[in-house]
PQR file with spaces between the fields and no chain letter, atoms N, CA, C, O and H, PARSE charges and radii, in Angstrom:
ATOM       1  N    MET     1      -8.520   12.347   -4.173 -0.4000 1.5000
ATOM       2  CA   MET     1      -7.273   11.172   -3.769 -0.0000 2.0000
ATOM       3  C    MET     1      -5.484   11.055   -3.830  0.5500 1.7000
ATOM       4  O    MET     1      -4.601   10.515   -3.163 -0.5500 1.4000
ATOM       5  N    ILE     2      -5.586   11.937   -5.095 -0.4000 1.5000
ATOM       6  CA   ILE     2      -4.045   11.130   -5.075 -0.0000 2.0000
ATOM       7  C    ILE     2      -3.168   13.155   -4.074  0.5500 1.7000
ATOM       8  O    ILE     2      -2.119   13.585   -3.595 -0.5500 1.4000
ATOM       9  H    ILE     2      -6.303   12.375   -5.637  0.4000 1.0000
ATOM      10  N    LYS     3      -4.343   13.512   -4.310 -0.4000 1.5000
ATOM      11  CA   LYS     3      -4.329   14.687   -3.537 -0.0000 2.0000
ATOM      12  C    LYS     3      -3.453   14.697   -2.607  0.5500 1.7000
ATOM      13  O    LYS     3      -2.264   14.931   -2.391 -0.5500 1.4000
ATOM      14  H    LYS     3      -5.195   13.164   -4.699  0.4000 1.0000
ATOM      15  N    HIS     4      -4.819   14.229   -1.912 -0.4000 1.5000
ATOM      16  CA   HIS     4      -4.315   13.221   -0.633 -0.0000 2.0000
ATOM      17  C    HIS     4      -3.009   12.646   -0.658  0.5500 1.7000
ATOM      18  O    HIS     4      -2.010   12.651    0.061 -0.5500 1.4000
ATOM      19  H    HIS     4      -5.785   14.039   -2.087  0.4000 1.0000
ATOM      20  N    PHE     5      -3.347   12.181   -1.669 -0.4000 1.5000
ATOM      21  CA   PHE     5      -1.753   11.015   -1.205 -0.0000 2.0000
ATOM      22  C    PHE     5      -0.481   11.035   -1.127  0.5500 1.7000
ATOM      23  O    PHE     5       0.393   10.272   -0.711 -0.5500 1.4000
ATOM      24  H    PHE     5      -4.159   12.176   -2.254  0.4000 1.0000
ATOM      25  N    LYS     6      -0.569   12.799   -1.954 -0.4000 1.5000
ATOM      26  CA   LYS     6       0.603   13.680   -2.580 -0.0000 2.0000
ATOM      27  C    LYS     6       1.285   14.693   -0.639  0.5500 1.7000
ATOM      28  O    LYS     6       2.421   14.984   -0.263 -0.5500 1.4000
ATOM      29  H    LYS     6      -1.279   13.418   -2.291  0.4000 1.0000
ATOM      30  N    THR     7       0.174   14.850   -0.098 -0.4000 1.5000
ATOM      31  CA   THR     7      -0.192   15.470    1.143 -0.0000 2.0000
ATOM      32  C    THR     7       0.959   14.578    1.664  0.5500 1.7000
ATOM      33  O    THR     7       2.171   14.767    1.759 -0.5500 1.4000
ATOM      34  H    THR     7      -0.748   14.613   -0.403  0.4000 1.0000
ATOM      35  N    LEU     8       0.005   13.350    2.024 -0.4000 1.5000
ATOM      36  CA   LEU     8       0.326   12.504    3.185 -0.0000 2.0000
ATOM      37  C    LEU     8       2.354   11.608    2.688  0.5500 1.7000
ATOM      38  O    LEU     8       3.165   11.045    3.423 -0.5500 1.4000
ATOM      39  H    LEU     8      -0.980   13.196    1.947  0.4000 1.0000
ATOM      40  N    LEU     9       2.392   11.913    1.215 -0.4000 1.5000
ATOM      41  CA   LEU     9       3.444   11.703    1.193 -0.0000 2.0000
ATOM      42  C    LEU     9       4.647   12.403    1.672  0.5500 1.7000
ATOM      43  O    LEU     9       5.674   11.813    2.010 -0.5500 1.4000
ATOM      44  H    LEU     9       1.733   12.370    0.618  0.4000 1.0000
ATOM      45  N    ARG    10       4.468   13.850    1.694 -0.4000 1.5000
ATOM      46  CA   ARG    10       5.492   14.674    2.256 -0.0000 2.0000
ATOM      47  C    ARG    10       6.118   14.993    3.149  0.5500 1.7000
ATOM      48  O    ARG    10       7.177   15.594    3.333 -0.5500 1.4000
ATOM      49  H    ARG    10       3.635   14.329    1.420  0.4000 1.0000
ATOM      50  N    GLY    11       5.038   14.334    3.980 -0.4000 1.5000
ATOM      51  CA   GLY    11       5.313   14.505    5.486 -0.0000 2.0000
ATOM      52  C    GLY    11       4.465   15.827    6.122  0.5500 1.7000
ATOM      53  O    GLY    11       4.591   16.463    7.168 -0.5500 1.4000
ATOM      54  H    GLY    11       4.178   13.846    3.831  0.4000 1.0000
ATOM      55  N    GLU    12       3.777   15.898    5.268 -0.4000 1.5000
ATOM      56  CA   GLU    12       2.558   17.353    5.696 -0.0000 2.0000
ATOM      57  C    GLU    12       2.317   17.276    6.467  0.5500 1.7000
ATOM      58  O    GLU    12       1.533   16.376    6.167 -0.5500 1.4000
ATOM      59  H    GLU    12       3.674   15.380    4.418  0.4000 1.0000
ATOM      60  N    VAL    13       2.053   17.458    8.458 -0.4000 1.5000
ATOM      61  CA   VAL    13       0.999   16.528    9.638 -0.0000 2.0000
ATOM      62  C    VAL    13       0.298   17.849    9.667  0.5500 1.7000
ATOM      63  O    VAL    13      -0.453   18.001   10.631 -0.5500 1.4000
ATOM      64  H    VAL    13       2.690   18.189    8.702  0.4000 1.0000
ATOM      65  N    ASP    14       0.371   18.679    8.950 -0.4000 1.5000
ATOM      66  CA   ASP    14      -0.911   19.787   10.239 -0.0000 2.0000
ATOM      67  C    ASP    14      -1.022   20.574    8.937  0.5500 1.7000
ATOM      68  O    ASP    14      -0.919   21.798    9.018 -0.5500 1.4000
ATOM      69  H    ASP    14       0.981   18.556    8.168  0.4000 1.0000
ATOM      70  N    ALA    15      -1.319   19.735    7.170 -0.4000 1.5000
ATOM      71  CA   ALA    15      -2.621   19.347    6.340 -0.0000 2.0000
ATOM      72  C    ALA    15      -3.360   19.549    7.339  0.5500 1.7000
ATOM      73  O    ALA    15      -3.128   19.249    8.510 -0.5500 1.4000
ATOM      74  H    ALA    15      -1.403   18.741    7.105  0.4000 1.0000
ATOM      75  N    LEU    16      -4.892   20.414    6.599 -0.4000 1.5000
ATOM      76  CA   LEU    16      -6.093   19.743    7.476 -0.0000 2.0000
ATOM      77  C    LEU    16      -7.050   18.769    6.428  0.5500 1.7000
ATOM      78  O    LEU    16      -8.083   18.203    6.786 -0.5500 1.4000
ATOM      79  H    LEU    16      -5.080   20.657    5.648  0.4000 1.0000
ATOM      80  N    SER    17      -6.365   18.702    4.834 -0.4000 1.5000
ATOM      81  CA   SER    17      -6.697   17.046    4.543 -0.0000 2.0000
ATOM      82  C    SER    17      -6.762   15.683    5.208  0.5500 1.7000
ATOM      83  O    SER    17      -7.344   14.613    5.030 -0.5500 1.4000
ATOM      84  H    SER    17      -5.526   19.161    4.543  0.4000 1.0000
ATOM      85  N    LEU    18      -5.585   16.411    6.358 -0.4000 1.5000
ATOM      86  CA   LEU    18      -5.165   14.634    7.174 -0.0000 2.0000
ATOM      87  C    LEU    18      -5.473   14.853    8.338  0.5500 1.7000
ATOM      88  O    LEU    18      -4.791   14.403    9.258 -0.5500 1.4000
ATOM      89  H    LEU    18      -5.112   17.281    6.503  0.4000 1.0000
ATOM      90  N    GLU    19      -6.966   15.862    8.618 -0.4000 1.5000
ATOM      91  CA   GLU    19      -7.041   15.932   10.503 -0.0000 2.0000
ATOM      92  C    GLU    19      -8.405   14.776   10.142  0.5500 1.7000
ATOM      93  O    GLU    19      -8.475   13.682   10.701 -0.5500 1.4000
ATOM      94  H    GLU    19      -7.520   16.228    7.870  0.4000 1.0000
ATOM      95  N    LYS    20      -9.620   15.353    8.925 -0.4000 1.5000
ATOM      96  CA   LYS    20     -10.548   14.712    8.729 -0.0000 2.0000
ATOM      97  C    LYS    20     -10.686   13.405    9.011  0.5500 1.7000
ATOM      98  O    LYS    20     -11.488   12.893    8.229 -0.5500 1.4000
ATOM      99  H    LYS    20      -9.563   16.242    8.471  0.4000 1.0000
ATOM     100  N    PRO    21     -10.116   12.418   10.031 -0.5600 1.5000
ATOM     101  CA   PRO    21     -10.028   10.466    9.834  0.2800 2.0000
ATOM     102  C    PRO    21     -11.266   10.138    9.117  0.5500 1.7000
ATOM     103  O    PRO    21     -12.039   11.021    9.489 -0.5500 1.4000
ATOM     104  N    GLY    22     -11.837    9.448    8.382 -0.4000 1.5000
ATOM     105  CA   GLY    22     -12.797    8.584    8.204 -0.0000 2.0000
ATOM     106  C    GLY    22     -12.334    6.447    7.908  0.5500 1.7000
ATOM     107  O    GLY    22     -11.447    5.710    7.477 -0.5500 1.4000
ATOM     108  H    GLY    22     -11.210    8.731    8.079  0.4000 1.0000
ATOM     109  N    TRP    23     -13.645    6.423    8.503 -0.4000 1.5000
ATOM     110  CA   TRP    23     -13.623    5.495    7.133 -0.0000 2.0000
ATOM     111  C    TRP    23     -12.612    4.669    5.942  0.5500 1.7000
ATOM     112  O    TRP    23     -11.926    3.648    5.890 -0.5500 1.4000
ATOM     113  H    TRP    23     -14.365    7.022    8.854  0.4000 1.0000
ATOM     114  N    ARG    24     -13.102    6.112    4.812 -0.4000 1.5000
ATOM     115  CA   ARG    24     -12.623    5.944    3.234 -0.0000 2.0000
ATOM     116  C    ARG    24     -10.905    6.523    3.192  0.5500 1.7000
ATOM     117  O    ARG    24     -10.413    6.203    2.110 -0.5500 1.4000
ATOM     118  H    ARG    24     -13.659    6.942    4.854  0.4000 1.0000
ATOM     119  N    TRP    25     -10.066    7.156    3.943 -0.4000 1.5000
ATOM     120  CA   TRP    25      -9.329    7.377    3.880 -0.0000 2.0000
ATOM     121  C    TRP    25      -8.393    5.672    4.520  0.5500 1.7000
ATOM     122  O    TRP    25      -7.540    4.947    4.007 -0.5500 1.4000
ATOM     123  H    TRP    25     -10.466    7.416    4.822  0.4000 1.0000
ATOM     124  N    PHE    26      -9.187    5.650    5.922 -0.4000 1.5000
ATOM     125  CA   PHE    26      -8.726    4.138    6.663 -0.0000 2.0000
ATOM     126  C    PHE    26      -8.258    2.993    5.178  0.5500 1.7000
ATOM     127  O    PHE    26      -7.292    2.358    4.753 -0.5500 1.4000
ATOM     128  H    PHE    26      -9.880    6.238    6.339  0.4000 1.0000
ATOM     129  N    ALA    27      -9.381    3.234    4.910 -0.4000 1.5000
ATOM     130  CA   ALA    27      -9.741    2.103    3.948 -0.0000 2.0000
ATOM     131  C    ALA    27      -8.689    3.251    2.370  0.5500 1.7000
ATOM     132  O    ALA    27      -7.466    3.323    2.243 -0.5500 1.4000
ATOM     133  H    ALA    27     -10.165    3.750    5.255  0.4000 1.0000
ATOM     134  N    SER    28      -8.916    3.394    2.182 -0.4000 1.5000
ATOM     135  CA   SER    28      -7.795    3.316    1.130 -0.0000 2.0000
ATOM     136  C    SER    28      -6.879    3.573    1.154  0.5500 1.7000
ATOM     137  O    SER    28      -6.059    3.435    0.247 -0.5500 1.4000
ATOM     138  H    SER    28      -9.909    3.336    2.286  0.4000 1.0000
ATOM     139  N    TYR    29      -6.715    4.038    2.211 -0.4000 1.5000
ATOM     140  CA   TYR    29      -5.164    3.630    3.084 -0.0000 2.0000
ATOM     141  C    TYR    29      -4.249    2.716    2.752  0.5500 1.7000
ATOM     142  O    TYR    29      -3.105    2.829    2.311 -0.5500 1.4000
ATOM     143  H    TYR    29      -7.382    4.151    2.948  0.4000 1.0000
ATOM     144  N    CYS    30      -5.288    1.266    3.182 -0.4000 1.5000
ATOM     145  CA   CYS    30      -5.173    0.253    3.568 -0.0000 2.0000
ATOM     146  C    CYS    30      -5.001   -0.465    2.361  0.5500 1.7000
ATOM     147  O    CYS    30      -4.011   -1.174    2.183 -0.5500 1.4000
ATOM     148  H    CYS    30      -6.217    1.174    3.541  0.4000 1.0000
ATOM     149  N    LEU    31      -6.070   -0.305    1.360 -0.4000 1.5000
ATOM     150  CA   LEU    31      -6.202   -0.782    0.101 -0.0000 2.0000
ATOM     151  C    LEU    31      -4.754   -0.594   -0.786  0.5500 1.7000
ATOM     152  O    LEU    31      -4.371   -1.553   -1.456 -0.5500 1.4000
ATOM     153  H    LEU    31      -6.875    0.271    1.505  0.4000 1.0000
ATOM     154  N    ALA    32      -3.688    1.107   -0.763 -0.4000 1.5000
ATOM     155  CA   ALA    32      -2.529    1.327   -1.368 -0.0000 2.0000
ATOM     156  C    ALA    32      -1.016    0.606   -0.721  0.5500 1.7000
ATOM     157  O    ALA    32       0.058    0.408   -1.289 -0.5500 1.4000
ATOM     158  H    ALA    32      -3.999    1.886   -0.219  0.4000 1.0000
ATOM     159  N    ILE    33      -1.509    0.287    0.876 -0.4000 1.5000
ATOM     160  CA   ILE    33      -1.063   -0.596    1.232 -0.0000 2.0000
ATOM     161  C    ILE    33      -0.829   -1.813    0.950  0.5500 1.7000
ATOM     162  O    ILE    33       0.287   -2.116    1.372 -0.5500 1.4000
ATOM     163  H    ILE    33      -2.381    0.447    1.338  0.4000 1.0000
ATOM     164  N    ALA    34      -1.567   -3.022    0.219 -0.4000 1.5000
ATOM     165  CA   ALA    34      -1.731   -4.335   -0.583 -0.0000 2.0000
ATOM     166  C    ALA    34      -1.561   -3.839   -1.257  0.5500 1.7000
ATOM     167  O    ALA    34      -0.498   -3.254   -1.050 -0.5500 1.4000
ATOM     168  H    ALA    34      -2.473   -2.775   -0.123  0.4000 1.0000
ATOM     169  N    VAL    35      -2.320   -3.381   -2.945 -0.4000 1.5000
ATOM     170  CA   VAL    35      -1.691   -3.129   -3.491 -0.0000 2.0000
ATOM     171  C    VAL    35       0.183   -2.514   -3.300  0.5500 1.7000
ATOM     172  O    VAL    35       1.133   -3.272   -3.498 -0.5500 1.4000
ATOM     173  H    VAL    35      -3.183   -3.857   -3.114  0.4000 1.0000
ATOM     174  N    GLY    36       0.276   -1.621   -3.053 -0.4000 1.5000
ATOM     175  CA   GLY    36       1.763   -1.781   -3.000 -0.0000 2.0000
ATOM     176  C    GLY    36       2.942   -2.903   -2.671  0.5500 1.7000
ATOM     177  O    GLY    36       3.931   -3.149   -3.361 -0.5500 1.4000
ATOM     178  H    GLY    36      -0.496   -1.006   -2.892  0.4000 1.0000
ATOM     179  N    SER    37       2.475   -3.621   -1.185 -0.4000 1.5000
ATOM     180  CA   SER    37       3.419   -4.811   -1.280 -0.0000 2.0000
ATOM     181  C    SER    37       2.716   -5.588   -1.574  0.5500 1.7000
ATOM     182  O    SER    37       3.444   -6.088   -2.431 -0.5500 1.4000
ATOM     183  H    SER    37       1.672   -3.421   -0.624  0.4000 1.0000
ATOM     184  N    SER    38       2.013   -6.063   -1.599 -0.4000 1.5000
ATOM     185  CA   SER    38       2.207   -7.364   -3.541 -0.0000 2.0000
ATOM     186  C    SER    38       2.956   -6.870   -4.748  0.5500 1.7000
ATOM     187  O    SER    38       3.571   -7.562   -5.559 -0.5500 1.4000
ATOM     188  H    SER    38       1.421   -5.657   -0.903  0.4000 1.0000
ATOM     189  N    VAL    39       2.788   -5.386   -4.738 -0.4000 1.5000
ATOM     190  CA   VAL    39       3.253   -5.557   -6.697 -0.0000 2.0000
ATOM     191  C    VAL    39       5.100   -5.831   -5.953  0.5500 1.7000
ATOM     192  O    VAL    39       5.806   -6.826   -6.117 -0.5500 1.4000
ATOM     193  H    VAL    39       2.288   -4.824   -4.078  0.4000 1.0000
ATOM     194  N    TYR    40       5.313   -5.017   -5.443 -0.4000 1.5000
ATOM     195  CA   TYR    40       6.493   -5.507   -4.314 -0.0000 2.0000
ATOM     196  C    TYR    40       7.012   -7.180   -3.894  0.5500 1.7000
ATOM     197  O    TYR    40       8.154   -7.588   -3.683 -0.5500 1.4000
ATOM     198  H    TYR    40       4.740   -4.209   -5.310  0.4000 1.0000
ATOM     199  N    GLY    41       5.560   -8.007   -3.868 -0.4000 1.5000
ATOM     200  CA   GLY    41       6.756   -9.372   -3.440 -0.0000 2.0000
ATOM     201  C    GLY    41       6.486   -9.402   -4.772  0.5500 1.7000
ATOM     202  O    GLY    41       7.536   -9.308   -5.407 -0.5500 1.4000
ATOM     203  H    GLY    41       4.632   -7.676   -4.039  0.4000 1.0000
ATOM     204  N    ALA    42       5.222   -9.521   -5.686 -0.4000 1.5000
ATOM     205  CA   ALA    42       5.639  -10.007   -7.112 -0.0000 2.0000
ATOM     206  C    ALA    42       6.903   -9.782   -7.744  0.5500 1.7000
ATOM     207  O    ALA    42       7.464  -10.520   -8.555 -0.5500 1.4000
ATOM     208  H    ALA    42       4.369   -9.598   -5.170  0.4000 1.0000
ATOM     209  N    THR    43       7.419   -8.326   -7.137 -0.4000 1.5000
ATOM     210  CA   THR    43       8.897   -8.516   -8.075 -0.0000 2.0000
ATOM     211  C    THR    43       9.813   -9.120   -7.275  0.5500 1.7000
ATOM     212  O    THR    43      10.614   -9.687   -8.019 -0.5500 1.4000
ATOM     213  H    THR    43       6.964   -7.728   -6.478  0.4000 1.0000
ATOM     214  N    ILE    44      10.188   -9.337   -5.799 -0.4000 1.5000
ATOM     215  CA   ILE    44      11.354   -9.596   -5.009 -0.0000 2.0000
ATOM     216  C    ILE    44      10.670  -11.918   -5.319  0.5500 1.7000
ATOM     217  O    ILE    44      11.251  -12.798   -4.684 -0.5500 1.4000
ATOM     218  H    ILE    44       9.538   -8.877   -5.194  0.4000 1.0000
ATOM     219  N    GLY    45       9.566  -12.246   -6.265 -0.4000 1.5000
ATOM     220  CA   GLY    45       9.531  -13.699   -6.063 -0.0000 2.0000
ATOM     221  C    GLY    45       9.217  -14.032   -7.673  0.5500 1.7000
ATOM     222  O    GLY    45       8.726  -15.051   -8.160 -0.5500 1.4000
ATOM     223  H    GLY    45       9.094  -11.531   -6.781  0.4000 1.0000
ATOM     224  N    LEU    46       9.642  -12.898   -8.272 -0.4000 1.5000
ATOM     225  CA   LEU    46      10.002  -13.307  -10.136 -0.0000 2.0000
ATOM     226  C    LEU    46      11.220  -13.917   -9.974  0.5500 1.7000
ATOM     227  O    LEU    46      11.458  -15.093  -10.249 -0.5500 1.4000
ATOM     228  H    LEU    46      10.041  -12.071   -7.876  0.4000 1.0000
ATOM     229  N    TRP    47      12.316  -12.773   -9.336 -0.4000 1.5000
ATOM     230  CA   TRP    47      13.092  -13.734   -9.460 -0.0000 2.0000
ATOM     231  C    TRP    47      13.880  -15.176   -9.484  0.5500 1.7000
ATOM     232  O    TRP    47      15.013  -15.452   -9.879 -0.5500 1.4000
ATOM     233  H    TRP    47      12.123  -11.817   -9.112  0.4000 1.0000
ATOM     234  N    ARG    48      12.744  -16.070   -8.854 -0.4000 1.5000
ATOM     235  CA   ARG    48      12.733  -17.522   -8.898 -0.0000 2.0000
ATOM     236  C    ARG    48      11.615  -17.674   -9.972  0.5500 1.7000
ATOM     237  O    ARG    48      11.922  -17.394  -11.131 -0.5500 1.4000
ATOM     238  H    ARG    48      11.823  -15.846   -8.534  0.4000 1.0000
ATOM     239  N    ALA    49      10.265  -18.118   -9.683 -0.4000 1.5000
ATOM     240  CA   ALA    49       9.743  -18.206  -11.250 -0.0000 2.0000
ATOM     241  C    ALA    49       8.609  -17.385  -10.935  0.5500 1.7000
ATOM     242  O    ALA    49       8.240  -16.644  -10.023 -0.5500 1.4000
ATOM     243  H    ALA    49      10.015  -18.345   -8.741  0.4000 1.0000
ATOM     244  N    PRO    50       8.153  -17.852  -12.169 -0.5600 1.5000
ATOM     245  CA   PRO    50       6.059  -16.773  -12.180  0.2800 2.0000
ATOM     246  C    PRO    50       5.555  -17.011  -11.109  0.5500 1.7000
ATOM     247  O    PRO    50       5.021  -16.137  -10.426 -0.5500 1.4000
ATOM     248  N    LEU    51       5.674  -18.777  -10.631 -0.4000 1.5000
ATOM     249  CA   LEU    51       4.403  -19.604   -9.626 -0.0000 2.0000
ATOM     250  C    LEU    51       4.600  -18.639   -8.358  0.5500 1.7000
ATOM     251  O    LEU    51       3.799  -17.892   -7.795 -0.5500 1.4000
ATOM     252  H    LEU    51       6.108  -19.486  -11.186  0.4000 1.0000
ATOM     253  N    GLN    52       6.040  -18.938   -8.093 -0.4000 1.5000
ATOM     254  CA   GLN    52       7.270  -18.389   -6.908 -0.0000 2.0000
ATOM     255  C    GLN    52       6.708  -16.521   -6.439  0.5500 1.7000
ATOM     256  O    GLN    52       6.301  -16.042   -5.381 -0.5500 1.4000
ATOM     257  H    GLN    52       6.691  -19.545   -8.550  0.4000 1.0000
ATOM     258  N    SER    53       6.844  -16.190   -7.196 -0.4000 1.5000
ATOM     259  CA   SER    53       5.781  -14.265   -7.985 -0.0000 2.0000
ATOM     260  C    SER    53       3.945  -14.257   -6.799  0.5500 1.7000
ATOM     261  O    SER    53       3.327  -13.608   -5.955 -0.5500 1.4000
ATOM     262  H    SER    53       7.174  -16.579   -8.056  0.4000 1.0000
ATOM     263  N    VAL    54       3.907  -15.466   -7.608 -0.4000 1.5000
ATOM     264  CA   VAL    54       2.480  -15.119   -7.522 -0.0000 2.0000
ATOM     265  C    VAL    54       2.485  -15.024   -6.027  0.5500 1.7000
ATOM     266  O    VAL    54       2.224  -14.054   -5.315 -0.5500 1.4000
ATOM     267  H    VAL    54       4.408  -15.993   -8.294  0.4000 1.0000
ATOM     268  N    PHE    55       2.993  -16.766   -5.571 -0.4000 1.5000
ATOM     269  CA   PHE    55       2.878  -17.314   -4.308 -0.0000 2.0000
ATOM     270  C    PHE    55       2.903  -16.093   -3.134  0.5500 1.7000
ATOM     271  O    PHE    55       2.074  -15.998   -2.229 -0.5500 1.4000
ATOM     272  H    PHE    55       3.205  -17.554   -6.149  0.4000 1.0000
ATOM     273  N    THR    56       4.138  -15.109   -3.377 -0.4000 1.5000
ATOM     274  CA   THR    56       5.177  -13.797   -2.724 -0.0000 2.0000
ATOM     275  C    THR    56       4.962  -12.387   -2.987  0.5500 1.7000
ATOM     276  O    THR    56       5.528  -11.342   -2.666 -0.5500 1.4000
ATOM     277  H    THR    56       4.811  -15.186   -4.113  0.4000 1.0000
ATOM     278  N    ALA    57       3.604  -12.824   -3.922 -0.4000 1.5000
ATOM     279  CA   ALA    57       2.495  -11.003   -4.077 -0.0000 2.0000
ATOM     280  C    ALA    57       1.438  -11.558   -2.949  0.5500 1.7000
ATOM     281  O    ALA    57       0.887  -10.891   -2.074 -0.5500 1.4000
ATOM     282  H    ALA    57       3.144  -13.672   -4.183  0.4000 1.0000
ATOM     283  N    ILE    58       1.337  -12.644   -3.152 -0.4000 1.5000
ATOM     284  CA   ILE    58      -0.577  -12.646   -1.286 -0.0000 2.0000
ATOM     285  C    ILE    58       0.481  -12.866   -0.476  0.5500 1.7000
ATOM     286  O    ILE    58       0.840  -11.705   -0.281 -0.5500 1.4000
ATOM     287  H    ILE    58       1.784  -13.186   -3.864  0.4000 1.0000
ATOM     288  N    LYS    59       1.477  -13.772    0.334 -0.4000 1.5000
ATOM     289  CA   LYS    59       2.064  -13.605    1.169 -0.0000 2.0000
ATOM     290  C    LYS    59       2.333  -12.793    2.525  0.5500 1.7000
ATOM     291  O    LYS    59       2.157  -12.797    3.743 -0.5500 1.4000
ATOM     292  H    LYS    59       1.185  -14.715    0.176  0.4000 1.0000
ATOM     293  N    PHE    60       3.067  -11.865    1.090 -0.4000 1.5000
ATOM     294  CA   PHE    60       3.436  -10.339    1.695 -0.0000 2.0000
ATOM     295  C    PHE    60       3.510   -8.522    1.858  0.5500 1.7000
ATOM     296  O    PHE    60       4.208   -7.518    1.998 -0.5500 1.4000
ATOM     297  H    PHE    60       3.210  -11.861    0.101  0.4000 1.0000
ATOM     298  N    PRO    61       1.661   -9.328    1.647 -0.5600 1.5000
ATOM     299  CA   PRO    61       0.975   -7.764    2.315  0.2800 2.0000
ATOM     300  C    PRO    61       0.264   -9.319    3.550  0.5500 1.7000
ATOM     301  O    PRO    61      -0.503   -9.134    4.496 -0.5500 1.4000
ATOM     302  N    LEU    62       0.434   -9.731    3.417 -0.4000 1.5000
ATOM     303  CA   LEU    62      -0.726  -10.796    5.280 -0.0000 2.0000
ATOM     304  C    LEU    62      -0.268  -10.658    5.437  0.5500 1.7000
ATOM     305  O    LEU    62      -0.486  -10.341    6.607 -0.5500 1.4000
ATOM     306  H    LEU    62       1.056   -9.881    2.649  0.4000 1.0000
ATOM     307  N    LEU    63       1.660  -10.385    5.099 -0.4000 1.5000
ATOM     308  CA   LEU    63       3.079  -10.003    6.400 -0.0000 2.0000
ATOM     309  C    LEU    63       3.040   -8.751    7.350  0.5500 1.7000
ATOM     310  O    LEU    63       3.348   -8.415    8.493 -0.5500 1.4000
ATOM     311  H    LEU    63       1.838  -10.642    4.149  0.4000 1.0000
ATOM     312  N    ILE    64       2.539   -8.314    6.321 -0.4000 1.5000
ATOM     313  CA   ILE    64       2.077   -5.896    6.595 -0.0000 2.0000
ATOM     314  C    ILE    64       1.787   -6.015    8.203  0.5500 1.7000
ATOM     315  O    ILE    64       2.314   -5.769    9.288 -0.5500 1.4000
ATOM     316  H    ILE    64       2.289   -8.588    5.392  0.4000 1.0000
ATOM     317  N    PHE    65       0.286   -6.699    7.473 -0.4000 1.5000
ATOM     318  CA   PHE    65      -1.292   -6.338    8.064 -0.0000 2.0000
ATOM     319  C    PHE    65      -1.043   -7.166    8.886  0.5500 1.7000
ATOM     320  O    PHE    65      -1.872   -7.444    9.753 -0.5500 1.4000
ATOM     321  H    PHE    65      -0.142   -6.899    6.591  0.4000 1.0000
């Protein structure tokens, strides 16, 4: 799966691994986006207070999706 993400992040749109769409890859991409955006939201909210960090970590992925 890490190899798949590396190919995607490099922008190799002609790669064979990206030509096989499936629900498994779609779900893993959505999970990576949700985890990454919640970590980003937590760091944004951390400047204010720890509780704000939790709320922002929950709300920020909801804005993305």
